[in-house]
VEXDREN-2710 file (C-alpha; in Angstrom, 1 decimal):
% VEXDREN-2710
k/r/px/py/pz
1/MET/-0.6/53.7/9.5
2/THR/1.8/51.5/10.5
3/ALA/0.8/47.3/10.5
4/LEU/1.1/45.7/13.8
5/ARG/2.2/42.4/13.8
6/ARG/1.6/40.6/17.4
7/VAL/4.5/38.4/18.7
8/PHE/3.7/35.0/20.1
9/PRO/6.3/33.6/21.9
10/PRO/8.1/30.5/21.0
11/ARG/5.9/27.2/21.8
12/PRO/7.6/25.1/25.2
13/VAL/7.9/22.3/23.0
14/GLU/9.4/24.1/20.1
15/THR/11.7/25.9/22.4
16/ALA/13.2/22.4/23.8
17/ARG/13.3/21.1/20.2
18/ARG/15.3/24.1/19.3
19/ALA/17.5/23.9/22.7
20/ARG/18.3/20.3/22.3
21/LYS/19.4/20.4/18.9
22/ALA/21.8/23.7/19.5
23/LEU/23.4/21.1/22.2
24/VAL/23.6/18.4/19.8
25/GLY/24.9/20.8/17.5
26/ALA/27.2/22.1/19.3
27/VAL/28.6/18.6/20.9
28/ALA/29.3/17.4/17.4
29/VAL/31.1/20.2/16.4
30/THR/33.3/20.2/19.5
31/ALA/33.9/16.6/18.6
32/CYS/35.1/17.3/14.9
33/ALA/37.2/19.8/16.1
34/SER/39.0/17.6/19.0
35/LEU/39.3/14.4/16.5
36/ALA/41.0/16.7/14.1
37/VAL/39.4/15.1/11.4
38/GLY/36.4/15.5/9.2
39/CYS/33.0/13.7/10.4
40/GLY/31.3/12.1/7.4
41/VAL/27.9/10.3/6.6
42/ILE/27.0/7.1/8.5
43/PRO/24.5/5.5/6.3
44/GLY/20.9/5.0/7.8
45/THR/21.8/7.9/10.1
46/THR/21.1/11.0/7.5
47/GLY/18.3/13.6/7.7
48/GLY/17.4/13.8/11.1
49/ALA/17.7/17.3/12.7
50/GLU/15.0/17.7/14.4
51/ASP/13.6/20.3/11.6
52/ASP/14.7/18.9/8.8
53/PRO/11.9/17.4/6.1
54/VAL/11.3/13.8/6.8
55/LYS/12.6/12.4/3.4
56/VAL/10.7/9.1/2.0
57/MET/10.4/7.7/-1.5
58/THR/7.6/5.8/-3.2
59/TRP/8.3/3.9/-6.4
60/ALA/5.6/2.3/-8.8
61/PRO/5.6/1.6/-12.5
62/ASP/4.1/3.6/-14.9
63/HIS/4.0/4.1/-18.9
64/THR/5.2/0.3/-19.0
65/ARG/3.1/-2.8/-21.1
66/ALA/2.6/-4.9/-18.1
67/THR/1.0/-3.5/-14.5
68/ASN/1.4/0.2/-13.7
69/LYS/0.5/1.8/-10.4
70/PRO/0.9/5.3/-11.2
71/GLY/-1.6/6.1/-8.6
72/MET/0.4/5.1/-5.5
73/PRO/3.0/7.6/-6.2
74/ALA/0.2/10.4/-6.5
75/MET/-1.5/9.2/-2.9
76/ALA/1.8/9.6/-1.3
77/GLN/2.0/12.9/-3.2
78/ALA/-1.4/13.6/-1.9
79/TYR/-0.7/12.5/1.4
80/ALA/2.4/14.8/1.9
81/ARG/0.2/18.0/0.6
82/TRP/-2.8/16.9/3.4
83/ILE/0.0/15.9/6.1
84/ASN/1.9/19.0/5.6
85/ALA/-1.1/21.4/5.6
86/ASN/-2.4/19.9/9.1
87/GLY/0.9/20.3/10.9
88/GLY/3.0/18.1/9.5
89/LEU/4.6/14.4/11.0
90/ASP/4.7/15.2/14.5
91/GLY/5.5/19.2/13.5
92/ARG/8.2/18.4/10.2
93/LYS/7.6/18.5/6.7
94/LEU/7.0/15.8/4.8
95/GLU/9.1/15.4/1.0
96/VAL/8.1/12.7/-1.1
97/VAL/10.6/11.6/-3.9
98/SER/8.5/9.5/-6.3
99/CYS/10.1/7.2/-9.1
100/ASN/9.1/4.8/-11.8
101/GLU/10.0/1.6/-11.6
102/ARG/8.8/0.4/-14.7
103/ASN/8.6/-3.2/-14.0
104/ASP/12.2/-3.7/-15.2
105/PRO/14.9/-4.7/-12.1
106/THR/17.8/-2.0/-13.7
107/SER/14.9/0.0/-13.1
108/ALA/14.3/-1.0/-9.9
109/GLY/17.8/-1.1/-8.6
110/ASN/18.3/2.5/-9.6
111/CYS/15.3/3.6/-8.0
112/ALA/16.7/2.2/-5.0
113/ARG/20.1/3.5/-5.1
114/GLU/18.6/6.9/-5.6
115/ALA/16.5/6.4/-2.6
116/VAL/20.1/6.1/-0.7
117/LYS/21.7/8.7/-2.6
118/LYS/18.7/11.5/-1.5
119/ASN/19.3/9.9/2.1
120/VAL/15.8/8.9/2.4
121/ALA/14.5/7.8/5.8
122/ALA/12.5/5.6/4.4
123/VAL/11.0/3.9/1.2
124/VAL/6.8/3.8/1.7
125/GLY/4.1/2.4/-0.1
126/SER/5.8/1.3/-2.9
127/TYR/5.0/-1.5/-5.8
128/SER/7.3/-3.6/-7.1
129/GLN/8.1/-7.4/-8.4
130/HIS/11.8/-7.0/-8.5
131/GLY/12.7/-7.8/-4.7
132/ARG/16.3/-8.9/-5.9
133/ALA/17.5/-5.8/-7.4
134/PHE/16.0/-3.4/-5.3
135/MET/16.4/-4.8/-1.4
136/GLY/20.3/-5.1/-2.0
137/PRO/20.8/-1.2/-2.1
138/LEU/18.2/-0.7/0.7
139/GLU/19.9/-3.3/3.2
140/SER/23.2/-2.1/2.6
141/ALA/22.3/1.5/3.5
142/GLY/19.4/1.0/6.2
143/ILE/16.3/1.7/4.7
144/PRO/13.3/0.1/6.1
145/TYR/10.4/-0.6/3.3
146/ILE/7.0/0.2/4.4
147/GLY/4.3/-1.4/3.4
148/GLY/5.1/-2.7/0.3
149/TYR/2.8/-3.9/-2.5
150/GLY/3.3/-7.3/-1.4
151/LEU/4.9/-9.1/-4.8
152/THR/7.8/-10.7/-3.7
153/ASP/9.9/-13.0/-1.4
154/GLU/11.9/-10.1/-0.3
155/GLU/9.3/-8.3/1.0
156/PHE/8.3/-11.1/3.5
157/SER/11.9/-12.2/4.4
158/SER/14.2/-9.0/4.5
159/PRO/14.7/-7.8/8.4
160/LEU/14.5/-3.8/6.5
161/SER/10.9/-4.8/5.3
162/TYR/7.6/-3.8/7.3
163/PRO/4.9/-5.4/5.0
164/VAL/1.2/-4.1/5.9
165/ASN/-0.3/-6.6/4.2
166/GLY/-0.3/-10.5/3.4
167/GLY/1.0/-9.9/-0.3
168/GLN/-0.3/-12.0/-3.2
169/PRO/0.5/-15.3/-0.6
170/ALA/-2.4/-14.1/1.2
171/LEU/-4.6/-13.2/-1.4
172/LEU/-3.7/-16.3/-3.3
173/ALA/-4.3/-18.9/0.0
174/GLY/-7.3/-16.9/1.1
175/ASN/-8.7/-17.2/-2.6
176/GLY/-8.2/-21.2/-2.3
177/ARG/-9.9/-20.9/0.7
178/GLN/-12.9/-19.3/-0.9
179/LEU/-13.2/-20.8/-3.4
180/ALA/-12.7/-24.8/-1.5
181/GLY/-16.3/-24.2/-0.7
182/VAL/-18.2/-23.9/-4.2
183/CYS/-15.6/-25.1/-6.7
184/GLU/-15.1/-28.6/-7.8
185/ARG/-12.2/-28.1/-10.0
186/VAL/-10.1/-24.7/-10.3
187/SER/-8.0/-23.2/-12.9
188/LEU/-5.4/-20.9/-12.0
189/VAL/-4.4/-18.2/-14.9
190/ARG/-1.0/-16.5/-13.7
191/PRO/1.8/-14.5/-14.8
192/ASP/4.9/-16.4/-16.5
193/THR/7.3/-14.6/-14.1
194/ILE/9.5/-15.7/-11.1
195/ALA/6.7/-13.6/-8.6
196/GLY/3.8/-15.8/-10.5
197/ASP/5.8/-19.4/-10.0
198/SER/4.4/-19.5/-6.4
199/LEU/0.6/-18.5/-6.8
200/SER/-0.8/-22.0/-7.6
201/LYS/1.2/-23.5/-4.4
202/LEU/-0.7/-21.0/-2.5
203/LEU/-3.8/-21.3/-4.1
204/ASP/-3.7/-25.2/-3.2
205/SER/-2.8/-24.8/-0.3
206/GLY/-6.7/-22.9/0.4
207/LEU/-8.2/-25.5/-1.5
208/ALA/-6.6/-28.1/0.4
209/GLN/-8.1/-26.8/3.6
210/ASP/-11.7/-28.0/2.1
211/HIS/-10.1/-31.3/0.8
212/ARG/-10.2/-30.1/-2.7
213/ALA/-7.9/-31.0/-5.4
214/ALA/-4.9/-28.7/-7.0
215/SER/-5.2/-26.6/-9.3
216/ALA/-4.5/-26.8/-13.1
217/ASP/-1.7/-24.2/-13.7
218/ILE/-1.9/-21.8/-16.3
219/ARG/1.0/-19.7/-17.5
220/ALA/0.2/-17.0/-19.6
221/PRO/2.6/-13.9/-20.8
222/GLU/1.9/-10.8/-18.0
223/ASP/2.0/-8.3/-21.1
224/GLY/-0.2/-10.3/-23.4
225/THR/-2.7/-8.9/-26.0
226/ASP/-4.7/-11.9/-26.0
227/TYR/-5.2/-14.9/-23.8
228/THR/-7.9/-17.0/-25.6
229/ALA/-5.4/-20.4/-25.9
230/GLN/-5.0/-19.1/-21.8
231/ALA/-8.8/-19.2/-21.5
232/GLU/-9.2/-22.1/-23.7
233/GLN/-6.9/-24.3/-21.5
234/ALA/-8.6/-22.9/-18.5
235/LEU/-12.7/-23.7/-19.4
236/ASP/-11.3/-26.9/-20.6
237/ARG/-9.5/-28.1/-17.2
238/ALA/-12.2/-26.1/-15.0
239/SER/-15.0/-27.9/-17.0
240/ARG/-13.8/-31.1/-17.6
241/GLY/-16.4/-33.6/-15.9
242/GLY/-18.9/-31.7/-16.8
243/GLY/-21.3/-30.1/-14.4
244/THR/-24.2/-27.4/-14.0
245/GLY/-23.9/-24.0/-12.8
246/ILE/-24.4/-22.5/-9.4
247/ALA/-24.6/-18.4/-10.1
248/SER/-22.3/-17.2/-12.9
249/ALA/-21.9/-14.6/-15.8
250/SER/-22.6/-15.5/-18.7
251/ALA/-20.4/-13.6/-21.7
252/THR/-23.9/-11.4/-21.6
253/GLY/-23.8/-10.5/-18.3
254/GLY/-26.9/-13.1/-17.9
255/LYS/-26.7/-15.2/-15.2
256/ARG/-26.8/-19.1/-14.7
257/SER/-28.6/-21.2/-12.5
258/GLY/-28.3/-24.7/-10.9
259/GLN/-27.4/-26.7/-8.3
260/GLY/-24.0/-27.9/-6.5
261/ARG/-20.3/-27.5/-7.6
262/GLU/-18.9/-26.6/-10.8
263/GLY/-15.6/-25.6/-12.3
264/CYS/-14.0/-22.5/-11.2
265/VAL/-11.6/-20.0/-13.3
266/ALA/-9.3/-17.8/-11.1
267/ALA/-7.3/-15.1/-13.1
268/ALA/-4.8/-13.2/-11.3
269/LEU/-2.6/-11.1/-14.2
270/GLY/-3.0/-7.5/-12.6
271/THR/-3.9/-5.2/-15.2
272/ARG/-3.9/-8.1/-17.4
273/THR/-6.7/-9.7/-15.9
274/ASP/-9.3/-7.3/-18.2
275/THR/-7.8/-8.8/-21.5
276/PHE/-7.7/-12.4/-20.0
277/PHE/-11.5/-12.3/-19.1
278/ASP/-12.2/-10.4/-23.1
279/SER/-10.8/-13.7/-24.4
280/PHE/-12.7/-15.9/-21.8
281/ARG/-16.0/-13.8/-22.4
282/ARG/-15.2/-15.2/-26.3
283/THR/-14.5/-18.5/-25.6
284/GLU/-16.9/-19.6/-22.6
285/ASP/-19.8/-20.5/-24.4
286/ASP/-18.5/-23.0/-25.9
287/TYR/-18.1/-25.1/-22.7
288/PRO/-20.3/-25.9/-19.5
289/PRO/-20.9/-22.7/-17.6
290/VAL/-18.1/-22.0/-14.8
291/ARG/-17.9/-19.4/-11.7
292/THR/-15.2/-16.7/-12.4
293/ALA/-12.5/-15.5/-9.6
294/SER/-9.6/-13.2/-8.8
295/VAL/-7.7/-11.2/-6.0
296/LEU/-7.5/-7.4/-5.3
297/GLY/-5.4/-5.8/-7.4
298/SER/-6.8/-8.1/-10.5
299/VAL/-9.9/-6.8/-10.2
300/ASP/-11.4/-4.0/-8.5
301/GLN/-14.2/-1.6/-8.9
302/SER/-13.2/0.6/-11.0
303/LEU/-12.6/-2.4/-13.3
304/ILE/-16.2/-3.6/-12.5
305/ASP/-17.8/0.0/-13.0
306/ARG/-15.9/-0.5/-16.9
307/THR/-16.9/-3.4/-17.7
308/GLY/-20.6/-2.6/-17.7
309/GLY/-21.0/-3.4/-14.1
310/ALA/-24.1/-5.9/-13.0
311/GLU/-24.3/-6.5/-16.7
312/GLY/-20.5/-7.0/-17.0
313/PRO/-18.3/-10.2/-17.3
314/TYR/-17.6/-9.8/-13.0
315/GLU/-21.0/-10.2/-11.8
316/GLY/-21.1/-13.3/-9.7
317/ALA/-17.3/-13.7/-9.2
318/TYR/-15.3/-13.9/-6.0
319/VAL/-12.3/-11.4/-5.1
320/THR/-9.9/-12.2/-2.3
321/GLY/-8.4/-8.9/-0.7
322/TRP/-6.4/-7.7/1.8
323/TYR/-9.0/-4.9/2.6
324/PRO/-12.3/-3.9/3.4
325/ASP/-14.3/-2.8/0.1
326/GLY/-13.4/0.7/-0.9
327/SER/-16.7/1.7/-0.3
328/ASP/-17.1/0.7/3.8
329/ARG/-16.8/3.7/6.2
330/ARG/-13.1/3.0/7.6
331/TRP/-11.5/4.5/3.8
332/SER/-13.6/7.7/4.7
333/LYS/-10.6/10.1/6.2
334/MET/-8.6/8.4/2.9
335/ARG/-11.5/9.5/0.4
336/GLU/-11.4/12.6/2.1
337/VAL/-7.7/13.4/1.4
338/ILE/-8.3/12.4/-2.1
339/ARG/-11.6/14.9/-2.4
340/GLU/-8.6/18.0/-1.5
341/GLN/-5.7/17.2/-2.7
342/ALA/-6.2/15.2/-5.3
343/PHE/-9.5/16.3/-7.1
344/GLY/-9.1/15.6/-10.5
345/ASP/-6.8/13.6/-10.5
346/ASN/-7.6/9.7/-12.2
347/ARG/-4.4/8.6/-11.0
348/VAL/-6.2/8.4/-7.2
349/ASP/-8.7/5.5/-7.1
350/ALA/-9.6/5.2/-3.8
351/ALA/-10.6/1.5/-5.0
352/ASP/-7.5/0.8/-5.9
353/ALA/-5.3/-1.8/-3.8
354/GLY/-2.0/-0.1/-4.5
355/VAL/-3.7/3.5/-3.9
356/GLN/-5.0/1.7/-0.2
357/THR/-1.7/0.3/0.8
358/THR/0.2/3.6/0.0
359/TRP/-2.6/5.0/2.3
360/ILE/-1.9/2.2/5.0
361/ALA/1.7/2.5/4.7
362/TYR/2.2/6.5/5.7
363/THR/-0.2/5.9/8.5
364/VAL/2.6/3.6/9.5
365/LEU/5.3/6.4/8.9
366/LYS/3.2/8.9/10.8
367/GLN/2.9/7.0/13.8
368/ALA/6.5/5.5/13.4
369/VAL/7.7/9.1/13.4
370/GLU/5.0/10.3/16.7
371/SER/6.3/7.5/18.2
372/LEU/9.9/9.0/18.6
373/ASN/8.8/12.2/20.6
374/GLY/11.0/14.5/19.0
375/ASP/13.6/12.6/18.1
376/ALA/15.8/12.6/15.4
377/VAL/14.0/10.9/12.2
378/THR/16.5/8.5/10.5
379/ALA/16.5/5.3/9.0
380/ARG/18.0/3.9/11.7
381/SER/15.4/5.6/14.1
382/LEU/12.5/4.3/12.4
383/ARG/13.6/1.1/12.1
384/ARG/14.8/0.6/15.9
385/THR/10.8/1.7/16.4
386/LEU/9.4/-0.6/14.4
387/ASP/11.8/-3.4/15.4
388/GLN/11.1/-2.7/19.6
389/GLY/7.2/-3.3/18.8
390/LEU/5.4/0.1/17.8
391/ARG/1.9/-1.2/17.5
392/VAL/-0.1/0.4/14.5
393/ASP/-4.0/1.4/14.2
394/THR/-5.5/1.6/10.8
395/GLY/-8.7/2.1/12.1
396/GLY/-10.2/-1.2/11.2
397/LEU/-8.7/-1.4/7.9
398/THR/-6.1/-3.9/9.1
399/PRO/-5.5/-6.1/12.1
400/MET/-3.1/-4.1/14.4
401/LEU/-0.2/-4.1/12.7
402/SER/3.5/-4.7/14.8
403/TRP/6.5/-6.3/13.8
404/ARG/8.0/-8.0/16.9
405/PHE/9.7/-11.3/16.6
406/GLU/6.7/-12.9/18.3
407/ASP/3.7/-11.4/15.9
408/MET/5.8/-12.6/12.8
409/LEU/4.2/-15.9/10.6
410/ALA/5.8/-19.2/11.4
411/ALA/6.4/-19.8/8.0
412/SER/10.1/-20.2/6.4
413/ASP/8.7/-18.6/3.4
414/TYR/7.0/-15.4/4.8
415/PRO/9.0/-15.0/8.5
416/ARG/8.6/-11.0/7.8
417/LEU/4.1/-11.7/7.1
418/VAL/2.7/-10.6/10.1
419/ASN/-0.6/-9.9/9.0
420/ALA/-2.7/-12.9/7.6
421/GLY/-6.1/-11.4/7.5
422/VAL/-8.4/-11.4/3.5
423/THR/-11.2/-10.2/3.2
424/PHE/-14.0/-12.0/0.9
425/GLN/-15.3/-10.5/-1.4
426/VAL/-18.4/-10.9/-4.4
427/VAL/-19.4/-8.8/-7.2
428/ARG/-22.9/-8.7/-6.4
429/ASP/-25.7/-6.3/-8.6
430/GLY/-22.5/-4.3/-9.8
431/ARG/-20.5/-3.5/-6.4
432/LEU/-17.9/-5.0/-5.0
433/VAL/-19.1/-6.1/-1.5
434/LEU/-17.7/-7.7/1.4
435/ALA/-19.5/-11.4/1.3
436/ARG/-17.5/-11.9/5.1
437/LYS/-18.0/-9.2/7.7
438/SER/-14.9/-10.3/9.8
439/PHE/-11.1/-10.9/8.1
440/VAL/-10.3/-14.4/7.7
441/ASP/-6.7/-15.5/8.8
442/VAL/-5.0/-17.8/6.5
443/GLU/-1.9/-17.8/8.8
444/LYS/-2.4/-21.8/9.4
445/THR/-3.1/-22.0/5.2
446/LEU/0.4/-20.5/4.5
447/GLU/2.1/-22.4/7.3
448/SER/0.8/-25.2/5.3
449/ALA/1.9/-24.0/1.7
450/ARG/5.0/-26.7/0.0
END
C-alpha cells in the first residue's frame, strides 16, 4: 500500500519571509549586474539571510593551570540543542562555535580572529581576562560581545560590549559593602595580574561606605600551588590588634563565637581560591580567629560541597554574587535545560557563575533576535537593536537589562556597566543562601571608587 503524506500549506509567516528573501536576492543580483563589479562582504553584515542559521561563538579557557571555565561553551552548546529542538531563535537554527581561550592573550586574540573568519553575528556568554587581545579584532569587524564574564576593563568600556552583570568591579565593591558592617580589618588576597590590580581599590570603595579602613592588598600568583606565605600575611594583617570572634569556621569546621567586630580575610583567586584556603586552614590556628569571605566565581556551591559542606572551611563565609543562589526557583528553566540537554556532562554545573552568565547572555541573544521581527540577524542588526533600547527580561535573575546611554553607570572607568546589582550570600549549614532577598545596588559605590 502506498503511504499517503499529507501536505500542509506554508505558514503565512514563512510565505512572507520567502517572498521577502526572494525579492531581496533579486534586487541584490540586479544591483551587482548593473554595477558590473563583484559584490564583496562588508564586515558586520554577513550571515544575514532570513533562513540562515544564527551563528555565534562562545569562548572560555580549558585545560590550563589557572582558572578554567569549560562549562560556559558546554552550556552554550546545550542551549543551542534545546532552542533548536523548540523551533530555534525566532524560527532560525542557532549554531554555536566554541573556542579554547587558554588563559592566554595570544589564544584570546586567535579566538576573536576565528570569530571574524567564521562570520559570527556575536560572541556570547564568554570568559577571558585578556580584553586588550580580543576586543580589537571584534571591534574592527563590528561584532558585538554579549554577556562577557566581566573580568576586563574593555568589557565595560568598548561600545561593542553588552555586559549582563557588574563583573569583578561590582563583586569587589559589593563584597566591601557586605564586610563593612562586620569586619574591623580586611585582608584581600587577589591575583598578581593586570585584571587583579584594581580589585583592592574596589573593595575599599565598599568598605568606605561604612567608614572602614582600607584593606591590606596581598598579591598572589594566579596559578600557585601553595599560598602559605600569603595566608600568613593575610592573617597577620587581619588579626593585628587581636580581637575575639563572631561566628567563624575553624580549620576543622568547628565554630567559634564571640561578640563585636573582628578581622576578615577575603580571597578572590578564581579556581585557586580553594588552594589558598587549604593553606589558610593549615595556618589559621596560630592566629586569632577571623571571618572568611569571597566572591562568586571563586566560591560556589559545588566547591562548598566538595570541601565538607557544613563541616568544611567555608561555613559562615560571606560571599557576594551577581545572581540569586543556584537553588533559587528563578533558575528552574536553566536547570531543566541542563537535565534535558547536558545530562551526565559534569562540565555544566548549574551553580557555576560562568554557566549562569552564559545562560543569561543567551537569554539576551534570544530576545534580541526576536526583536528583529524576522529581519536578517547580523552583527550590525544585533548592535542596532541593543543600542536602540531593547529591554531584556531575565526572569528576575538580574534587574531589567538595557544598554541605552541613559542606562549606563556614571563612572568614567565603567561607562558600559548597566547592572550594578549584587546579591549578599552566606554559607549556612553547608548551603550558599541569600543573606538579603533583594539585589543590593552598588552603583554609587562604583562611582566613588578611585
